[in-house]
Steps between C-alpha positions, in 0.01 A plus 500: 500500500155656442311203609726480813313822620160347388464729199203387291400516136859512388534571129823536284426676177757500210458852374787498247268509193267771634703724716813720435597562873534155646508131413279357781240599750453307819162574655386361827249575779532552884198479709598780738723807525738299713516224256551735198798654694633155586479381141675814358766489771580140429536557129734796563705321774533178299622677186728736706687183619565435134624876447185575306343833606175657374551782257169653619249438764144652527201462722470397859342211681241739634393600156440133410768497232871478486697494177865394494674556162811289445532598131426180310250399773229710667342364817153623582371405847136589549244487772182304406289806432761678304573188292145473393459876446809540265472172328857506378469146384213609258689824399798279385291206367694499176808398702585138507422345853789288603371415846179522692479371861171543688 
């Protein structure tokens, strides 16, 4: 679903051993505001069809970061600059990387 919208640098982190508020982080990058929005919308719409709704959402495509919290899974969609700036992958480097797609 993420790669369908050309998300790049997709990472799935298993945070169960190092985090108390979620089991997995999905982190990906969109190259423009429009793409960040498209990726976040696709995630929400796809899961909504399965009757899965976010418990919380933060950020906006204009800010370069959208967070969708589904409880056990938190999805972070970053713009390129924001992904480099916040370095979430490095912050959670003790989590086990389950998937990494360029």
